[in-house]
C-alpha positions as CSV (number, residue, x, y, z in Angstrom):
1,M,-1.0,7.9,-1.7
2,I,-2.4,4.6,-0.2
3,A,-5.7,6.5,1.1
4,S,-6.2,8.3,-2.3
5,G,-5.9,4.8,-4.0
6,Y,-2.9,6.3,-5.9
7,Y,-5.4,8.4,-7.7
8,A,-2.9,11.4,-7.2
9,L,-0.3,9.6,-9.2
10,V,-2.6,9.3,-12.1
11,V,-3.5,13.2,-12.0
12,M,0.0,13.9,-12.0
13,L,0.9,11.7,-14.8
14,L,-2.0,13.8,-16.8
15,L,-0.5,17.0,-15.7
16,H,3.0,16.0,-16.5
17,I,1.9,14.9,-20.0
18,A,0.0,18.4,-20.3
19,T,3.4,20.3,-19.5
20,L,5.2,18.2,-21.9
21,V,2.7,19.3,-24.6
22,V,3.1,22.9,-23.7
23,S,6.8,22.7,-23.3
24,A,7.3,21.0,-27.0
25,S,5.1,23.7,-28.4
26,G,6.7,26.8,-26.7
27,G,10.2,25.5,-27.1
28,A,10.9,25.2,-23.6
29,P,13.2,22.4,-22.0
30,K,11.3,19.0,-21.7
31,H,13.4,16.8,-19.7
32,G,11.9,17.7,-16.4
33,S,8.3,16.9,-17.8
34,I,9.5,13.6,-19.2
35,L,11.2,12.8,-15.9
36,G,7.9,13.7,-14.1
37,I,6.3,11.3,-16.3
38,V,8.6,8.2,-15.5
39,T,8.4,9.3,-11.9
40,S,4.6,9.2,-11.7
41,C,4.7,5.7,-13.6
42,V,7.1,4.2,-10.9
43,A,6.0,6.0,-7.8
44,W,4.1,3.5,-6.5
45,I,7.3,1.7,-5.4
46,P,8.0,3.0,-1.9
47,F,11.4,4.3,-1.6
48,V,12.2,4.4,-5.5
49,G,9.3,6.7,-5.6
50,M,10.5,9.0,-2.9
51,I,13.8,9.4,-4.3
52,M,12.4,10.0,-8.0
53,H,10.1,12.6,-6.6
54,I,13.1,14.5,-5.1
55,I,15.1,14.5,-8.3
56,T,12.2,15.6,-10.5
57,A,11.4,18.5,-8.0
58,V,15.1,19.6,-8.1
59,I,15.1,19.2,-12.1
60,L,12.1,21.1,-12.4
61,M,13.0,23.8,-10.0
62,V,16.4,24.1,-11.6
63,D,14.9,24.7,-15.0
64,A,12.3,27.0,-13.8
65,A,15.0,29.3,-12.5
66,K,16.8,29.1,-15.8
67,K,16.5,32.5,-17.7
68,E,15.1,32.3,-21.2
69,K,17.5,33.2,-23.9
70,T,14.8,33.8,-26.4
71,V,11.6,35.9,-26.1
72,I,8.4,33.9,-27.4
73,D,6.0,36.4,-28.8
74,V,2.6,34.8,-28.0
75,A,0.4,37.5,-29.8
76,S,1.2,36.7,-33.3
């Protein structure tokens, strides 16, 4: 992180924001993306950042593993 000048946190913040926009428009769970945004903002704090990244990763994986209850038709 330090070697990249914390640039990786900025990139991940932008990716989490983009994921939030896509999730909001598709009706997918948004809490993983919101937590990712918060994590990207506080990750410069050494141990807090590490713990937040672990929590965010687990929540994002659980969200990804959940089966969809509804089918979204993207063709229409």
